[in-house]
GUMAR-120134 format. One record per residue: x negated, y, z negated of N, C-alpha, C in turn. Coordinates in steps of 0.1 Angstrom, whole numbers, plus 2048, in hexadecimal, padded with zeros to 3 digits. Layout:
# GUMAR-120134
<<X; Y; Z>; <X; Y; Z>; <X; Y; Z>>
...
# end
This chain:
# GUMAR-120134
<<7F6; 7F4; 801>; <801; 801; 802>; <7FA; 80C; 800>>
<<7FB; 816; 808>; <7F5; 822; 809>; <7F4; 826; 7F9>>
<<7EA; 832; 7F3>; <7E5; 83A; 7EC>; <7EE; 842; 7E9>>
<<7F4; 845; 7DB>; <801; 84E; 7DA>; <7F6; 85C; 7D6>>
<<7F9; 869; 7DB>; <7F0; 872; 7D7>; <7F6; 879; 7CB>>
<<805; 877; 7CB>; <806; 87A; 7BB>; <813; 871; 7B5>>
<<80C; 86B; 7B0>; <819; 861; 7A9>; <820; 866; 7A1>>
<<831; 861; 7A0>; <83B; 865; 798>; <838; 85E; 78A>>
<<83E; 869; 77F>; <83C; 862; 772>; <83E; 857; 773>>
<<84A; 850; 778>; <84F; 840; 77B>; <842; 83A; 77C>>
<<83A; 83F; 789>; <835; 837; 78F>; <827; 834; 785>>
<<828; 83F; 77B>; <81B; 840; 773>; <81D; 83A; 76C>>
<<829; 838; 764>; <82F; 82B; 757>; <82C; 81B; 75C>>
<<833; 81F; 764>; <82F; 80E; 76D>; <81D; 808; 769>>
<<814; 80E; 772>; <80B; 80F; 76D>; <807; 80C; 760>>
<<80A; 813; 758>; <806; 817; 750>; <80B; 80B; 745>>
<<817; 808; 744>; <81D; 7F8; 741>; <811; 7ED; 741>>
<<80D; 7F1; 74F>; <805; 7E0; 757>; <7FA; 7DF; 751>>
<<7F3; 7ED; 74C>; <7E8; 7EE; 746>; <7EA; 7EB; 738>>
<<7F0; 7EE; 733>; <7F5; 7E9; 721>; <7F8; 7DC; 723>>
<<801; 7D2; 72B>; <7FC; 7C6; 728>; <7F2; 7C2; 72D>>
<<7E6; 7C4; 735>; <7DC; 7BC; 738>; <7D1; 7BE; 72D>>
<<7D4; 7CC; 726>; <7C6; 7CE; 71A>; <7D2; 7C4; 70F>>
<<7DA; 7C6; 70E>; <7E2; 7BD; 700>; <7DB; 7AE; 705>>
<<7D8; 7AA; 713>; <7D2; 79D; 713>; <7C8; 79B; 717>>
<<7BF; 7A8; 711>; <7AE; 7A4; 710>; <7A9; 7A4; 71F>>
<<7AB; 7A5; 72A>; <7A9; 7A4; 735>; <7A5; 7B5; 73A>>
<<797; 7B3; 744>; <792; 7C0; 749>; <797; 7C3; 754>>
<<794; 7D1; 75D>; <7A1; 7CF; 76A>; <799; 7CA; 776>>
<<78D; 7C6; 772>; <78A; 7BC; 77F>; <78A; 7AE; 77B>>
<<790; 7AB; 771>; <796; 7A0; 772>; <7A7; 79C; 770>>
<<7AC; 7A6; 771>; <7B7; 7A6; 777>; <7BC; 7A8; 789>>
<<7AF; 7AF; 78D>; <7B2; 7B2; 795>; <7B0; 7A6; 7A2>>
<<7A6; 79B; 79A>; <7A3; 78D; 79F>; <7AE; 788; 79E>>
<<7B6; 788; 794>; <7C1; 77F; 799>; <7CB; 784; 7A4>>
<<7C9; 78F; 7A8>; <7D4; 795; 7B2>; <7C7; 793; 7B9>>
<<7C0; 792; 7BF>; <7B7; 790; 7CA>; <7AF; 799; 7D1>>
<<7AF; 7A2; 7C6>; <7AC; 7B4; 7CD>; <79F; 7B7; 7C3>>
<<79F; 7C3; 7C2>; <794; 7CA; 7BE>; <794; 7D5; 7B2>>
<<78C; 7D4; 7AB>; <78E; 7DD; 7A2>; <795; 7F2; 7A6>>
<<78E; 7F1; 7AE>; <795; 7FF; 7B2>; <7A3; 803; 7B7>>
<<7A8; 7F6; 7BC>; <7B6; 7F2; 7BD>; <7C0; 7F0; 7B7>>
<<7B9; 7E9; 7A9>; <7BD; 7E4; 796>; <7C3; 7ED; 78E>>
<<7BA; 7FA; 795>; <7B6; 807; 78C>; <7BE; 813; 795>>
<<7C3; 814; 79E>; <7D1; 811; 7A6>; <7DB; 815; 79E>>
<<7DD; 805; 7A5>; <7EA; 803; 79C>; <7EF; 807; 791>>
<<7E3; 805; 787>; <7E2; 809; 776>; <7E6; 81C; 77C>>
<<7DF; 81E; 77D>; <7E4; 82F; 77B>; <7EC; 834; 788>>
<<7F2; 82B; 78F>; <804; 830; 795>; <802; 838; 7A2>>
<<7F5; 837; 7A7>; <7F3; 83E; 7B5>; <7EF; 831; 7C2>>
<<7F2; 824; 7BB>; <7F6; 819; 7C5>; <803; 814; 7BF>>
<<80B; 80B; 7C6>; <817; 802; 7C2>; <810; 7FA; 7C6>>
<<81D; 7EE; 7BE>; <81B; 7E4; 7BA>; <828; 7DB; 7C1>>
<<825; 7CF; 7C3>; <835; 7C5; 7C5>; <836; 7C1; 7B8>>
<<845; 7BD; 7BA>; <84A; 7B4; 7AE>; <843; 7A5; 7AD>>
<<841; 7A1; 7B6>; <83A; 794; 7B5>; <82F; 794; 7B1>>
<<823; 7A2; 7B0>; <818; 7A2; 7B0>; <81B; 7A6; 79D>>
<<827; 7AD; 798>; <824; 7B3; 78E>; <82B; 7A5; 782>>
<<836; 79D; 78A>; <832; 78C; 785>; <827; 787; 77F>>
<<820; 78C; 78B>; <811; 780; 78C>; <80E; 781; 77D>>
<<808; 791; 77B>; <802; 795; 776>; <809; 797; 768>>
<<818; 798; 764>; <81A; 790; 757>; <81A; 786; 752>>
<<81A; 77B; 75A>; <81A; 770; 758>; <805; 76D; 755>>
<<7FD; 770; 75A>; <7F2; 770; 755>; <7ED; 776; 748>>
<<7F8; 782; 744>; <7EE; 788; 741>; <7FE; 783; 72F>>
<<7FE; 779; 72F>; <807; 76F; 727>; <815; 779; 724>>
<<81B; 782; 72A>; <824; 78A; 723>; <833; 781; 723>>
<<83B; 780; 71B>; <847; 777; 718>; <852; 77F; 71A>>
<<852; 78C; 718>; <85A; 795; 717>; <862; 796; 723>>
<<86D; 78A; 72B>; <873; 78B; 735>; <87A; 79B; 73B>>
<<87E; 7A2; 72A>; <887; 7AF; 734>; <878; 7B6; 733>>
<<872; 7B8; 72F>; <865; 7BE; 732>; <864; 7BD; 745>>
<<85E; 7B3; 744>; <85E; 7AF; 751>; <866; 7B0; 75C>>
<<873; 7AF; 759>; <87E; 7B2; 763>; <879; 7C2; 767>>
<<878; 7C8; 75B>; <87A; 7D7; 75C>; <86C; 7D9; 760>>
<<864; 7D8; 766>; <859; 7DB; 769>; <85B; 7D6; 778>>
<<860; 7CC; 779>; <864; 7C3; 788>; <86D; 7D5; 78E>>
<<877; 7D6; 786>; <87F; 7DE; 78E>; <879; 7EB; 78E>>
<<86F; 7F0; 78A>; <86A; 7FC; 789>; <85E; 7FF; 79A>>
<<859; 7F1; 797>; <84D; 7EF; 7A7>; <85A; 7EC; 7B1>>
<<861; 7E8; 7B3>; <86C; 7E8; 7B9>; <873; 7F3; 7C0>>
<<877; 7FF; 7B8>; <880; 803; 7BC>; <87F; 80D; 7C6>>
<<886; 80E; 7CF>; <884; 81A; 7DC>; <88F; 825; 7D8>>
<<893; 82B; 7CC>; <89A; 831; 7D0>; <894; 843; 7D2>>
<<89E; 845; 7DB>; <898; 855; 7DF>; <8A4; 85D; 7DB>>
<<8A3; 862; 7D0>; <8AC; 868; 7C7>; <8AF; 877; 7CB>>
<<8B7; 87E; 7C4>; <8BD; 88E; 7CC>; <8B0; 895; 7C6>>
<<8A6; 894; 7BD>; <89F; 89F; 7B7>; <891; 89B; 7C5>>
<<892; 892; 7CC>; <885; 892; 7D6>; <88B; 89D; 7DF>>
<<895; 8A5; 7E1>; <898; 8AF; 7EB>; <88D; 8BD; 7E4>>
<<889; 8BF; 7D6>; <884; 8C8; 7D0>; <874; 8C1; 7CE>>
<<871; 8B6; 7D8>; <862; 8B7; 7D8>; <856; 8C0; 7E2>>
<<852; 8C4; 7D6>; <849; 8D1; 7DF>; <851; 8DD; 7DD>>
<<85C; 8E1; 7D6>; <861; 8EE; 7D1>; <862; 8EC; 7C8>>
<<864; 8E3; 7BD>; <863; 8E5; 7AB>; <857; 8E1; 7A7>>
<<855; 8E4; 799>; <846; 8DD; 793>; <84B; 8C8; 793>>
<<83E; 8C5; 795>; <843; 8B7; 792>; <84A; 8B0; 786>>
<<84D; 8B5; 77C>; <851; 8B0; 76F>; <85F; 8B1; 76D>>
<<864; 8BC; 778>; <871; 8BF; 77C>; <876; 8AF; 77E>>
<<871; 8AA; 78B>; <871; 8A0; 793>; <86E; 893; 789>>
<<86B; 894; 781>; <863; 888; 778>; <86E; 886; 76E>>
<<874; 893; 769>; <87F; 893; 760>; <88F; 88A; 768>>
<<890; 894; 770>; <89C; 88F; 77B>; <89D; 87E; 77C>>
<<890; 87A; 780>; <88F; 869; 785>; <88E; 865; 775>>
<<88C; 865; 769>; <88F; 85D; 761>; <899; 860; 75A>>
<<8A1; 86E; 75E>; <8AD; 86A; 757>; <8B9; 861; 762>>
<<8B4; 863; 76D>; <8BE; 85A; 773>; <8BD; 84B; 76F>>
<<8AD; 844; 770>; <8B0; 839; 768>; <8B0; 836; 75D>>
<<8B4; 840; 752>; <8B3; 83E; 744>; <8BF; 832; 741>>
<<8BF; 82B; 736>; <8CD; 826; 72F>; <8D6; 82B; 728>>
<<8D0; 838; 722>; <8D7; 847; 719>; <8CF; 84D; 716>>
<<8D2; 859; 716>; <8C9; 867; 710>; <8CC; 869; 703>>
<<8C1; 870; 6F6>; <8C5; 874; 6EA>; <8BF; 884; 6EE>>
<<8C4; 88D; 6E9>; <8BE; 89B; 6EA>; <8BD; 8A1; 6DC>>
<<8B1; 8A6; 6D9>; <8B3; 8AC; 6CA>; <8AC; 8BD; 6D4>>
<<8B2; 8CA; 6CB>; <8AE; 8D4; 6D2>; <8B6; 8DD; 6C5>>
<<8A9; 8E9; 6C2>; <8A7; 8ED; 6B6>; <8AD; 900; 6BE>>
<<8AA; 906; 6CA>; <8A8; 911; 6CF>; <8B2; 915; 6DE>>
<<8B4; 908; 6E1>; <8B8; 90B; 6F1>; <8C7; 900; 6EB>>
<<8D0; 901; 6F8>; <8DB; 8F8; 6FA>; <8D8; 8EC; 704>>
<<8D3; 8DF; 706>; <8CF; 8D5; 70C>; <8D1; 8D8; 719>>
<<8C7; 8D2; 721>; <8CB; 8D7; 72C>; <8D7; 8D1; 736>>
<<8DA; 8C2; 730>; <8E1; 8BF; 737>; <8F0; 8C2; 735>>
<<8F1; 8CB; 729>; <8FC; 8CF; 726>; <900; 8DD; 727>>
<<8F2; 8E3; 731>; <8F1; 8F4; 733>; <901; 8FC; 744>>
<<901; 903; 73C>; <90C; 909; 74B>; <900; 90D; 753>>
<<904; 915; 75B>; <8FF; 91B; 769>; <8FF; 928; 765>>
<<906; 92F; 75C>; <8FF; 93D; 758>; <8F7; 93B; 74E>>
<<8F6; 92E; 744>; <8F0; 92F; 73B>; <8E2; 92B; 740>>
<<8DF; 920; 74B>; <8D4; 91F; 751>; <8CE; 928; 75A>>
<<8D4; 930; 75E>; <8D2; 93E; 765>; <8C8; 946; 75A>>
<<8CF; 949; 754>; <8C7; 957; 74A>; <8BD; 94D; 73F>>
<<8BA; 943; 740>; <8B1; 93E; 739>; <8A6; 93D; 73F>>
<<8A6; 936; 74B>; <89A; 936; 753>; <89A; 949; 75B>>
<<8A3; 950; 75B>; <8A3; 95E; 75B>; <893; 962; 752>>
<<897; 95E; 749>; <88A; 95D; 73A>; <87E; 95E; 73C>>
<<879; 956; 742>; <86B; 955; 744>; <863; 95D; 745>>
<<855; 95F; 745>; <84A; 962; 746>; <841; 95D; 749>>
<<837; 95D; 754>; <83E; 96A; 75D>; <84E; 968; 765>>
<<854; 971; 76B>; <85C; 96B; 772>; <85D; 965; 77D>>
<<867; 960; 77F>; <86E; 950; 78E>; <86D; 95C; 796>>
<<86B; 956; 7A3>; <86D; 95E; 7B0>; <87D; 95B; 7B0>>
<<884; 95E; 7B8>; <893; 95C; 7B6>; <897; 951; 7BC>>
<<88E; 94A; 7C6>; <893; 940; 7CD>; <890; 934; 7C3>>
<<882; 937; 7BC>; <882; 927; 7B2>; <887; 928; 7AA>>
<<890; 93B; 7A0>; <896; 935; 79A>; <8A9; 931; 79E>>
<<8AB; 935; 7A6>; <8B7; 929; 7AD>; <8B5; 91B; 7AF>>
<<8A6; 918; 7B5>; <8A4; 90B; 7B5>; <8A8; 903; 7A5>>
<<8A1; 907; 79F>; <8A3; 900; 792>; <8AC; 902; 78A>>
<<8B9; 90D; 78B>; <8C5; 90C; 784>; <8CA; 901; 791>>
<<8CB; 901; 79C>; <8D2; 8F9; 7A3>; <8CF; 8E5; 79D>>
<<8BC; 8E2; 79B>; <8BD; 8D7; 798>; <8C2; 8D5; 78A>>
<<8C0; 8E1; 780>; <8C5; 8DF; 770>; <8D0; 8DA; 772>>
<<8DA; 8DF; 77B>; <8E9; 8DC; 77D>; <8E9; 8CA; 780>>
<<8E1; 8C6; 78D>; <8E4; 8BF; 791>; <8E4; 8AE; 789>>
<<8D7; 8B8; 780>; <8D1; 8A9; 775>; <8E2; 8A3; 76D>>
<<8E7; 8B2; 76A>; <8F2; 8A8; 767>; <8F8; 89E; 76C>>
<<8FA; 897; 776>; <900; 88C; 77E>; <8FD; 882; 774>>
<<8F5; 883; 76C>; <8F2; 878; 764>; <8FE; 876; 759>>
<<903; 880; 753>; <90E; 880; 747>; <91E; 883; 74F>>
<<91C; 885; 75D>; <925; 88C; 762>; <929; 883; 76F>>
<<922; 87D; 773>; <925; 878; 77E>; <92A; 867; 77A>>
<<931; 85D; 786>; <93B; 855; 787>; <92F; 848; 77A>>
<<926; 847; 77C>; <91F; 841; 770>; <91A; 847; 767>>
<<91F; 84C; 75E>; <915; 853; 751>; <910; 84E; 745>>
<<900; 84F; 742>; <8FF; 849; 73C>; <902; 84E; 72D>>
<<905; 848; 722>; <903; 84F; 713>; <8FA; 859; 70B>>
<<903; 863; 70B>; <8FA; 86D; 704>; <8FF; 879; 6F8>>
<<8F6; 872; 6F0>; <8F4; 87B; 6E0>; <8E6; 884; 6E3>>
<<8F4; 88F; 6DD>; <8EC; 89B; 6DD>; <8E9; 8A2; 6CF>>
<<8E1; 8A8; 6C5>; <8DF; 8AD; 6BD>; <8DB; 8B8; 6BD>>
<<8E2; 8C6; 6BD>; <8DD; 8D1; 6BE>; <8DC; 8DD; 6AF>>
<<8D4; 8E3; 6AF>; <8D5; 8EF; 6A7>; <8DE; 8F7; 6AA>>
<<8E2; 8FA; 69D>; <8E9; 907; 69A>; <8E3; 914; 6A1>>
<<8D7; 916; 69F>; <8D2; 923; 6AA>; <8D2; 922; 6B2>>
<<8D5; 914; 6B9>; <8D2; 919; 6CA>; <8E3; 91B; 6CD>>
<<8EE; 917; 6C4>; <8FB; 919; 6C9>; <901; 929; 6CA>>
<<8F8; 931; 6BF>; <8F6; 93C; 6BA>; <8F1; 947; 6C1>>
<<8E7; 940; 6C7>; <8D8; 94B; 6D4>; <8E7; 94C; 6DF>>
<<8EB; 95D; 6E1>; <8F2; 962; 6F2>; <8E7; 95F; 6FB>>
<<8E6; 956; 702>; <8E1; 955; 70D>; <8E5; 95A; 71A>>
<<8E2; 965; 71F>; <8ED; 969; 72A>; <8F7; 96F; 726>>
<<8F6; 976; 71C>; <903; 97C; 717>; <90F; 979; 70F>>
<<919; 97D; 707>; <924; 97C; 701>; <92F; 970; 70A>>
<<931; 977; 713>; <93E; 96A; 71E>; <934; 960; 720>>
<<926; 960; 724>; <91F; 955; 72A>; <91E; 948; 719>>
<<91C; 952; 713>; <91A; 948; 705>; <928; 940; 704>>
<<932; 948; 702>; <93E; 943; 6FE>; <942; 939; 708>>
<<93F; 93B; 715>; <942; 92F; 720>; <93A; 924; 71E>>
<<92D; 926; 71C>; <922; 91A; 716>; <929; 910; 70C>>
<<92F; 919; 6FD>; <933; 90F; 6F6>; <943; 907; 6F7>>
<<947; 911; 6FF>; <957; 90B; 706>; <94B; 8F8; 70F>>
<<947; 8FB; 717>; <93F; 8F1; 71D>; <93C; 8E7; 71A>>
<<934; 8EB; 70A>; <932; 8DE; 701>; <940; 8D8; 6FC>>
<<945; 8DE; 6F6>; <950; 8D7; 6F1>; <95C; 8D1; 6FA>>
<<95A; 8D8; 708>; <961; 8CC; 710>; <958; 8C2; 712>>
<<94F; 8C1; 715>; <943; 8B6; 717>; <941; 8AC; 70B>>
<<947; 8AE; 701>; <942; 8AA; 6F5>; <951; 8A3; 6F3>>
<<95A; 8A1; 6FA>; <969; 899; 6F7>; <966; 88B; 702>>
<<95B; 88E; 707>; <958; 87F; 716>; <956; 873; 706>>
<<957; 869; 70C>; <958; 85F; 703>; <946; 859; 705>>
<<942; 85D; 70D>; <92F; 859; 706>; <927; 867; 707>>
<<92C; 86D; 703>; <929; 87D; 6FE>; <92B; 881; 6EB>>
<<91F; 87D; 6E7>; <921; 883; 6DA>; <919; 88F; 6D4>>
<<921; 897; 6D3>; <918; 8A7; 6CF>; <915; 8A7; 6BB>>
<<90E; 8AA; 6BD>; <90E; 8AF; 6AA>; <904; 8BD; 6AA>>
<<909; 8C6; 69E>; <901; 8CF; 69B>; <8FA; 8CF; 68F>>
<<8EF; 8D2; 68F>; <8E6; 8D5; 683>; <8E9; 8DF; 67D>>
<<8ED; 8E2; 672>; <8F2; 8ED; 66D>; <8E8; 8F4; 665>>
<<8EB; 905; 665>; <8DE; 90C; 662>; <8DB; 904; 650>>
<<8EA; 905; 648>; <8E7; 902; 63D>; <8E2; 8F5; 639>>
<<8DA; 8F2; 63F>; <8D5; 8E2; 63A>; <8CC; 8E1; 633>>
<<8C8; 8DC; 628>; <8BA; 8D9; 623>; <8B0; 8D3; 625>>
<<8A6; 8D4; 625>; <89B; 8CD; 626>; <89A; 8C3; 633>>
<<898; 8CF; 63F>; <89A; 8CD; 64B>; <88E; 8D0; 655>>
<<880; 8D5; 64A>; <875; 8D9; 654>; <86F; 8CC; 65A>>
<<86F; 8BD; 651>; <869; 8B8; 656>; <86A; 8AD; 664>>
<<876; 8B1; 66A>; <87B; 8AD; 672>; <882; 8B3; 67E>>
<<878; 8C2; 682>; <87D; 8C7; 688>; <878; 8C5; 699>>
<<878; 8BA; 69F>; <86F; 8B8; 6AE>; <87C; 8B7; 6BA>>
<<87D; 8C2; 6BF>; <87E; 8C4; 6CF>; <87C; 8B4; 6D7>>
<<886; 8AD; 6DB>; <883; 8A4; 6E1>; <890; 89F; 6ED>>
<<88D; 89A; 6F8>; <892; 890; 701>; <88F; 882; 6FC>>
<<897; 876; 6FE>; <894; 86F; 6FB>; <89B; 869; 702>>
<<896; 861; 70C>; <89E; 856; 712>; <899; 84A; 715>>
<<8A4; 843; 710>; <8A7; 832; 710>; <8A2; 82E; 720>>
<<898; 821; 71B>; <892; 81C; 72A>; <89B; 80E; 72C>>
<<898; 806; 734>; <89F; 7FB; 735>; <89E; 7F0; 72C>>
<<88E; 7F1; 726>; <88F; 7ED; 718>; <889; 7F4; 70F>>
<<887; 7F6; 702>; <883; 7FF; 6F6>; <877; 801; 6FA>>
<<86E; 7F9; 701>; <860; 7FB; 703>; <85A; 805; 70F>>
<<868; 807; 718>; <866; 810; 721>; <86F; 81C; 71D>>
<<871; 820; 713>; <878; 82B; 70F>; <86A; 838; 710>>
<<874; 842; 70F>; <868; 84F; 714>; <86F; 85B; 70D>>
<<867; 865; 706>; <866; 86F; 700>; <861; 87D; 707>>
<<866; 886; 70D>; <866; 88F; 713>; <863; 89B; 707>>
<<858; 8A0; 706>; <85A; 8B0; 6FE>; <852; 8BD; 70C>>
<<856; 8C4; 707>; <853; 8D3; 712>; <843; 8D8; 708>>
<<839; 8DA; 710>; <830; 8DD; 70B>; <82C; 8E8; 70F>>
<<821; 8F2; 70E>; <81B; 8FF; 711>; <818; 8FC; 724>>
<<813; 8F4; 722>; <814; 8F6; 731>; <81A; 8E9; 738>>
<<828; 8E5; 737>; <830; 8DE; 73F>; <835; 8D2; 73A>>
<<83F; 8CA; 73B>; <841; 8C1; 730>; <838; 8B3; 730>>
<<83A; 8AC; 726>; <830; 8A2; 71F>; <83C; 899; 71C>>
<<834; 88F; 726>; <841; 87D; 723>; <834; 875; 71E>>
<<842; 871; 714>; <835; 86A; 707>; <83F; 85C; 705>>
<<836; 84F; 708>; <838; 843; 70D>; <834; 837; 700>>
<<827; 840; 6F6>; <81E; 837; 6EF>; <82B; 82A; 6E6>>
<<82C; 824; 6E0>; <835; 81B; 6D7>; <837; 825; 6C7>>
<<82A; 826; 6C4>; <82A; 82E; 6B7>; <830; 83C; 6BA>>
<<82C; 841; 6C1>; <831; 84D; 6C3>; <842; 84B; 6C5>>
<<847; 844; 6CD>; <858; 843; 6CE>; <85B; 83F; 6C3>>
<<855; 836; 6BD>; <858; 831; 6AD>; <85B; 83D; 6A4>>
<<852; 843; 6A7>; <852; 856; 6A1>; <85E; 859; 6A2>>
<<861; 85D; 6B3>; <870; 865; 6B3>; <87B; 85A; 6B5>>
<<87B; 850; 6B1>; <888; 84B; 6B2>; <88C; 84F; 69D>>
<<882; 84D; 698>; <881; 84D; 687>; <886; 85F; 689>>
<<882; 867; 68E>; <883; 876; 68D>; <893; 879; 691>>
<<895; 871; 69F>; <8A3; 875; 69D>; <8AE; 86D; 695>>
<<8A8; 864; 695>; <8B5; 85D; 687>; <8B3; 869; 677>>
<<8A8; 86A; 676>; <8AF; 876; 671>; <8B4; 880; 671>>
<<8B0; 889; 678>; <8BA; 894; 67D>; <8C9; 893; 680>>
<<8CD; 882; 686>; <8D9; 881; 689>; <8E0; 881; 67B>>
<<8DD; 87A; 670>; <8DF; 877; 664>; <8E2; 887; 65E>>
<<8DB; 88C; 661>; <8DD; 89C; 65B>; <8E6; 8A7; 660>>
<<8E6; 8A3; 66E>; <8F0; 8A8; 675>; <900; 8A9; 673>>
<<907; 8B5; 672>; <917; 8B4; 673>; <91A; 8A3; 679>>
<<92A; 89E; 679>; <92C; 895; 67E>; <934; 89D; 68B>>
<<936; 89A; 698>; <93D; 89B; 69F>; <94A; 8A4; 69E>>
<<954; 8A2; 695>; <95D; 8A6; 691>; <959; 8B5; 68C>>
<<950; 8BA; 680>; <94D; 8C1; 67F>; <944; 8C9; 683>>
<<93B; 8C4; 691>; <932; 8CB; 699>; <942; 8CF; 6A2>>
<<94A; 8CB; 6A6>; <950; 8D0; 6B4>; <956; 8DF; 6A6>>
<<95B; 8DB; 69D>; <964; 8EA; 695>; <95D; 8F2; 696>>
<<94C; 8F0; 695>; <941; 8FB; 68F>; <942; 903; 6A1>>
<<942; 8FA; 6A7>; <941; 903; 6B7>; <94A; 909; 6BD>>
<<955; 904; 6BA>; <963; 90B; 6B9>; <95F; 91A; 6B5>>
<<95E; 919; 6A4>; <95D; 929; 69B>; <955; 92F; 6A2>>
<<944; 927; 6A8>; <940; 936; 6AD>; <943; 939; 6BB>>
<<94D; 932; 6C4>; <954; 937; 6CD>; <95F; 93E; 6CD>>
<<962; 942; 6C1>; <96D; 94B; 6BC>; <966; 958; 6BB>>
<<95E; 954; 6B4>; <952; 961; 6AB>; <950; 96A; 6BA>>
<<94D; 965; 6CA>; <949; 96E; 6CF>; <94E; 971; 6D7>>
# end
């Protein structure tokens, strides 16, 4: 297969998981390459996602690595053989790659958890809210890119509004609900949209109230995307230079614990809706 110039996060993840299995088996890259009848350079490209690998080769490697996790093997084979050309591909070369990687991650996710303290989570944002949020960026975005980012964000909502929506659990701080992004009317419409979406069976919205005690140790904004198996879960966090995709088992365990703590501390869905109604009436 031709070498990829810029592998996607999903392609890199497949390679990383194969590398983890090899290292757990105590094999060197050259030894794994010999199993496939190739060289170390090709094996390195597979493990870095710059070269593709067939489903049959994934199965062969898993067998030689003594991997007995059938669910993980099937999930890796599916990643290797997936030829999906999703809607996000129309933005390739127009928006930063992490935007596309996030959309692809959501497309393949089994479920989604969001925790946010300063803004409304992206999948629940209205067009006006997203427009106002992207307009605040420094330096300012060119008008064309601003429009592309807003359109891309709205299209991402297909994973919770489309024909096959995924379970979506949202924990949002009261501060994010109170901050006026785009003015009074825009903020009221945004709160109304959250209330409307929270009526769906697959969407649960919980609010972290201001008067919560002992909350300083669990303020971790995150997007948690459930994989086909837990080992393929991914956490996405925004950093100073773009989005960071986290997939180590130890860190995933930490974020699962943090999410459970925040969820336990938050208002239940009914009380959360009551608070959002109250905030909307005050605008």
